[in-house]
KOLPAVO-457068 format. One record per residue (C-alpha): residue in three letters; z, y, x. Coordinates in steps of 0.1 Angstrom, whole numbers, plus 5000, padded with zeros to 4 digits. Layout:
BEGIN
ALAZYX;...
END
This chain:
BEGIN
MET500050005000;SER499150345013;SER500750685008;PRO498750934987;SER500151215009;GLY497451175035;GLY499951205063;SER499151035096;ARG502750915104;SER503550545103;TRP506650345111;ARG506750075137;GLN508849765131;PRO512549845137;SER512849585165;GLN510549795186;GLU512650105182;LEU516249985187;ARG516650205218;GLU515050525204;SER516850835192;GLN518650815158;ALA518151185150;ARG517751235112;VAL514551445109;PRO513951615076;ILE510651515062;GLU508951495028;ARG506551205024;THR505550994994;VAL504950624999;TYR504450334976;ALA506650024980;LYS506949674966;VAL510449514961;LYS510949214984;SER514549134977;VAL517749284962;GLU521249214976;VAL524249304956;PRO527649174968;ARG529848994943;THR532849224952;GLY532049594947;TYR528649524932;ARG528749844911;TRP528750074941;ARG527049864968;GLY523449754968;ASP520549694993;VAL516949694981;ALA514449575007;VAL510949705001;GLN507649665019;ILE505849985026;GLU502650075044;GLY501749875074;GLY503849585062;VAL507049755073;GLU510249655056;LEU512449945045;HIS515949895032;LEU517050135004;VAL520850185002;MET521750254966;ALA524550184940;GLY524649814930;THR524749904893;ILE521250044897;ALA519949804923;GLN520749494903;TRP518149584877;LEU515249564902;ARG513249254907;GLU511049104934;GLY507449214932;GLU508149544913;GLU506449864925;LEU508350174934;ARG507250524944;LEU509450674971;LEU509751034982;LEU511351015017;ARG513251335025;GLU514851225058;GLU513650995086;PRO514950645079;LEU517650515104;ILE517550205125;ILE520650015120;GLY520849685138;ASP517349535133;LYS516749715100;LEU514950035090;VAL517250195065;ALA516850485041;MET520350635034;PRO521250724998;GLU520751105003;GLY517551055022;TYR515150954995;GLU514150964958;ALA512750664939;TRP510750604908;ARG510250264891;ILE506550204881;ILE506350024848;SER503749934823;GLU504450024787;LYS501749964760;GLY499149924788;ASP499950264804;LEU501650304838;GLU504750514837;GLU507350624862;VAL511050614856;LYS513350784881;ILE516050564893;TRP517450744924;PRO519350964931;PRO521650894902;TRP521451124872;ARG523551434872;PHE523751754850;GLU525952054852;ALA527252184819;THR529652454807;LEU531652414776;GLU532752754762;ARG535952754741;THR535653064720;SER537953254697;PRO538053124662;LEU537153474649;SER534553584674;ALA532153464700;SER534253584728;THR535253314754;VAL538853224756;TYR538452974784;ARG535652744796;TYR535152404812;ARG532652364840;VAL531752004844;VAL529251784862;ALA528051484841;ARG526951214865;GLU526650844868;ALA529650664885;ILE528350534918;THR531350514942;GLU534450304944;GLU536450614940;ASP534650694907;TYR535550344893;MET539150374904;GLU539350704885;ILE537850524854;VAL540650264858;GLN543250544857;LEU541650684825;GLU541650334810;GLN545450314816;HIS545850634796;HIS543750484768;TYR544750114767;ALA547249984792;SER550649854782;ARG552949584795;GLU550749324777;GLU547349484785;ARG545649494819;VAL542649724822;ALA541049594855;ILE540149274872;TRP540549264910;ARG539149024936;CYS540248934971;PRO537248984995;ILE538448705017;CYS539348414994;GLY537748534962;ARG540948504941;TYR540948704909;GLU543848904895;GLU544449124864;ALA546349444870;ASN546449814862;LEU547149924898;GLN545449784929;PRO547349464938;ARG547549274971;CYS546248924974;PRO549248694973;VAL547548464998;HIS546148715024;GLY548349015017;ILE545449265018;PRO544549504990;MET542249344964;ARG539049514955;LEU538149634921;GLN535849384904;GLU535549474868;ILE536849714841;ARG538249584809;GLY535649494783;SER532649604804;LEU529649384813;PRO527549354844;SER524949544824;SER527349834817;ARG526650184831;PHE529250454833;LEU528850824830;VAL531751054841;LEU532551414834;GLU533951564866;LEU535851894863;VAL534452174885;ASP536852444899;ARG539852234886;LYS543452324894;PRO545352104918;TYR547251944889;GLU544151864869;PRO542351524871;LYS539051494889;ILE537451294861;ALA538251424826;ALA536251174806;TYR533750884808;VAL531250714786;ARG530250344789;VAL526650264780;ASP525449904773;THR522449734759;PRO522449674721;ILE524549384708;PRO522349074703;LEU522749034665;MET523949264638;SER524649194601;ARG525649434573;ARG528549374549;LEU527749514515;PRO530449664492;ASP530449344470;GLY531249134501;ARG527748984506;VAL526348984542;GLU522749084551;LYS521548924583;LEU519549104609;ILE519949434592;ARG518649644622;GLU515349464622;ARG514849554585;VAL515149924593;PHE513749964628;ASP511249764649;LYS512549424659;SER511249484695;TRP513649774700;PHE516649544702;HIS515249244720;PRO515549094746;THR518949244751;PHE521649144777;TRP522848814763;PRO524048564789;LEU524748294763;ALA521148284755;TYR520248174790;SER522847914797;ARG523447554785;ARG526247584760;ARG528047254768;GLU528247324805;LEU529247684798;ALA532047574775;ALA533347324801;ARG533247594829;TYR535047834806;ARG537947594799;GLU538147524836;LEU538547884845;ALA540947954816;ASN543247674828;LEU542947794864;TYR543848154858;GLY545848124826;SER543748394810;LYS540948364785;ARG539748724792;LEU539648664829;ALA537748344824;ARG535148534802;ALA534848804829;ILE534148544857;MET531748354834;GLY529948684828;GLU529248724865;GLU528048364869;VAL525548364841;SER524348734840;ALA521648734866;GLU518948584843;ALA520148794814;LEU519749114835;ARG516349014846;ASN515048964810;ALA516849254792;ASN514349514781;THR515149704750;ALA514150034734;ALA517750104723;ALA521050164740;ARG524650144729;ILE527550374736;ALA530350114739;ARG533250334749;VAL534250704752;VAL537550784769;VAL538951134774;HIS541951224795;PRO545051274772;ASP545451644782;TYR541851724771;ARG541751544737;GLY540651744707;ASP539052024728;GLY535451924726;LEU535051724758;GLY534551394739;VAL531651544720;LEU530251694752;ALA530551354770;VAL528551184742;ARG525851454743;MET525551414780;ALA525251044776;LEU522451084751;ARG520551304776;TRP521151054804;ILE519950764782;ALA516750954772;GLU515851074806;ARG516650764827;ARG516150504800;ILE519650374805;PRO520850104810;GLU517749894820;MET515550184832;LYS512450024817;ARG511250104782;ARG511450444765;LYS514550454743;HIS514150524706;ILE517750504693;VAL521350494705;GLU523850294684;THR527650284685;ILE530150064667;ALA533350254663;GLN536250204640;MET537750534651;ALA534750704635;ARG536450664601;TYR539250894613;ASN537651124639;PRO534251274633;PHE533351344670;PHE530351104669;GLU529051284638;LYS529651614655;ALA527451494684;GLY524651414658;PHE525151054650;LYS524550924615;TYR526450644598;VAL524250364586;TRP526350064576;ASP529449844583;THR529049524603;ALA529949184589;SER533349244604;ASN533749574586;ARG533149804616;PRO531150114611;VAL527850154629;LEU526450494637;VAL522950574651;TYR521350864670;PRO517550884669;LEU515950984703;THR512351004690;ALA510551134660;GLU509550774651;ALA513150664651;GLU514250974631;LYS511650904605;LYS512650544601;LEU516350644599;ASP515750914572;GLU513650674552;PHE516550424552;LEU519150674543;SER517050804514;ARG515750474500;ASP518450214506;PRO520650194475;TYR523850174495;ALA522950424522;ARG521950684495;GLN525550704485;HIS526850824519;ARG523650984533;GLY524650914568;HIS528151064566;LEU531250844572;TYR534251074579;LYS536051204548;GLN539051424554;ARG542151304537;PHE544651554550;ALA545151884533;ILE548052124529;GLY547452214493;GLU547352574481;PRO547752864505;LEU550353134499;SER549753284465;GLY550553634478;PRO551653834509;ILE554853824528;GLU556354174527;LEU559254314548;LYS560354644531;GLY562754864550;VAL564354564567;THR567354644589;LYS569554404608;ILE572754504624;TYR574654274647;THR578354324652;SER580254164681;VAL583854194691;LEU584754184728;ASP588354064732;ILE589653944766;LYS592953804755;ARG591753444754;LEU590453454789;PRO592453334819;ALA594653604834;ASP592653644866;LEU589453704847;GLN591353954824;ASP592354154855;VAL588754164867;LEU587454294834;ARG590254554831;ALA589254694864;PHE585954784847;GLY587654934818;VAL587154644794;GLU590054554771;ARG588954514735;ARG585854664720;SER583854624688;VAL580054664694;GLU577554734666;ARG573854774672;TYR570654784654;VAL568354484662;LEU565854584636;ARG565754914618;ASN563655004587;VAL560954744595;ASN557954744571;ILE555354464576;ARG552854304552;ILE551353964561;GLU548453844540;PRO547953474531;GLY546153294559;GLU546853554586;VAL547753464621;VAL550453704635;ALA551653714671;VAL555153864676;VAL555654004711;GLY558454184729;LEU560754174759;SER563553914760;GLY566354034737;ALA564154284719;GLY564554114685;LYS561553874682;THR563753574671;THR565753794647;LEU562553904630;LEU561453544626;ARG564853444613;MET564553714586;ILE561253564574;ILE562553204576;GLY565753304557;ALA563753444528;ALA561453144527;THR564152884529;ARG567053074513;ILE569452954540;ASP573053044533;ASN573653194568;GLU574353554577;MET572053524608;TYR569053474584;ARG569753764561;PRO568954134566;SER571754384566;GLU569554614545;GLY566154604529;GLU564154334512;ILE561854044522;VAL559453924495;VAL557753584499;PRO555453414473;ASP557053164449;ASN554752874462;VAL555852914499;ARG556252584518;ILE557552664553;GLU557852464585;TYR559552644614;MET560652584649;LEU563352784668;PRO563852604701;GLY567452484704;GLU568252584669;HIS565752404646;GLU563052164657;PRO561351854644;ARG563551554650;PHE562051234664;GLY563950904666;ASP562850574681;GLU559850544657;THR556350574670;LEU554450904664;LEU552250734638;GLU555350604619;HIS556950954621;VAL553951134607;ALA553050864582;ARG556550864568;LYS556351234561;LEU552851224547;GLU553250884529;ASP549650824539;PRO548750634572;ILE545150744572;ALA546051114568;ALA548651064595;VAL545950954619;GLU543951254610;VAL546851494617;LEU547451334651;ASN543751374658;ILE543851734647;VAL546551834672;GLY544751644701;LEU546751314701;SER543651114692;ASP544250784707;ALA545950454698;VAL548250504728;PHE549750804712;TYR549850654678;ARG552150384691;ALA554050604716;ARG557550734711;PHE558251104715;SER560351044746;GLU557450884763;LEU555151194761;SER554451464786;THR555551824779;GLY552151924766;GLN551951614744;LYS555451684730;GLU554252024719;ARG551351874701;ALA553651604685;LYS555951884672;LEU552952054657;ALA551851724641;SER555351674626;MET555252024612;LEU551851984597;ALA552951654581;GLY555251874559;ARG552052024544;PRO553252384549;ASN551352694539;LEU553552894563;MET554452804599;VAL556853004620;ILE557352924657;ASP559453094683;GLU558853084721;PHE555452924714;THR554152724745;ALA556752884767;HIS557052574789;LEU553452494793;ASP551052584821;SER548352844813;LEU545452614805;THR547452364784;ALA549152654766;MET545652804757;ARG544352464745;VAL547352414722;ALA547252774710;ARG543552764703;LYS543952434684;LEU546752574663;SER544652884655;GLN541752654644;ILE544152454622;ALA545452774606;ARG541952894598;MET540852554586;PHE543652524560;ARG544252894553;LEU547752844568;THR549753154574;LEU550953144610;ILE553653354627;VAL554453284664;ALA556453464690;THR555053474725;ASN554753714754;ARG551853544771;ALA548553724771;ASP546553404776;VAL548153254745;ILE547553564724;SER543953554734;ALA543653184724;LEU545453244691;ALA543053534681;PRO545753684658;THR544853914630;LYS547954124636;ILE550354174666;ALA553954284658;TYR555354464689;VAL559154434688;ALA561154694707;SER564654694693;PRO565154834668;THR561654924659;VAL558554714652;TYR555054844655;VAL552254644639;GLU548654654652;LYS545954514630;LEU543154354651;THR539454334645;HIS537554054662;
END
């Protein structure tokens, strides 16, 4: 094969150049190559691969690339290479290093030759703007790089994310293998081989297949305390077979093939189809007995029978099998962004096989019933599987979109949902029926300073300063007039001791009719609507109480609706089964703030009052929580009053009013956004 570049340079066989200089000379030359062999080690196969190709003059060139990409190439395939750096001579091999070349796979589809880029791995820089709920102004932003996981470090980061998502004492998220003896071990953290005492190498991630590809979202300009990888998406080939369960319980076989072209889903990665079942079953039992783990046996079996399945897999569809977001970033749009990036990756690189053009992306996600982030990314619900799991589809081509629209409009069952699955169950009911009004409110605090009960030595000290007995009266609030309309968000600001908490107590007292002098004004009147339902939090004085129950139990008990409880936890950013089953004491500080908000929302209030809001959170976490609460308030027309002195939090809240408290006066500024 000759290069179309017309250049005169040619490479000699490496054995003739072993003593020559290894200087890496920048070049740019296109050559065509034929795959001779592919080597992917059993341990570390996802990030280590060697593809030997024959180029012009019969020279053998070794391409160093990630194993998760190399494993899809087959002997005899043609590639187009753009060499950007002079290959190196390593031992007796001519080697193109990962950063020194680009590669395209040459394939034939419907009789036409096409090129699919396979190297370098796909990457895309994106910015996610988090804007004010009332304007287009940016409160904060995420800068991320969406890219394929290709290094061992990437996969170790994915294991850490999996622990946030799934791990427990009973669940292990990774499978490890000793590079010396080949022994397997299940663990969440990197174990040492019990025989050789060396660190075992990561072999596989829970639930993934040899055909799985991983896309990660890497945070750019992150703070030292922020994770490197904030989210990942796992993409697989379509499942081999799919049936639909109808509302009356009947099951329709091969439902996808009735709606879309059969060829779009076949042949998919299906190791069972390429192995003798009796021998496979015997080998499975042997491994299960050896390791005492059925899942570990399945993982090992997958490795042993996957080669032929990988060779034959060639579909026009892909499947998003998993989306995991770091707990601190849940409910802030990164999940939707990750899915959208995955869709772009699948379309541009034809993931996972890198062969045929992709028409659709499917996902099977029970969570889609309670969290609409797939629908927010553009997916449409089509049906439930025979096991009652919802299936959602995203069309990548006009042909797929037409077939999907025809199904949704003509199928008697699909016509009822029109592609929409998520139906919100949680609601707070009616908003406040009228304004909250403070009319001439004055609050006087009286304190008596008497030193008689103090020890004698302390009394002597205080007498030296002229202190004996004194009655002190002071105005904390004086002639305060405020009107808060239903659905408004009000920020109360002021120096420590200026009277912010006192102002909140006056409103709380009027809404709850607490029989406590601290919650009643000395003069004036506070009017609240008759339909007021208040939830409030004064740190150290009144907060949601959590026992040993899980968060889901706590919220479900208050709502008397488990599905609505899941929605509430999702709304505040605790959208994961790990949090549903976690206890309050097991949460981080930021997660505890969200749990408190969930508990308050479960009371279905139309008025929420919070003191020292996000006082103990770092800036970014505080803004995320504040923005989320502001969105909730606007979503449900919830009247929200919070005390804070943080400019970043006020910006994220986007209040309609700011009450500046400077004892004893209060100045109210109405904001326009």
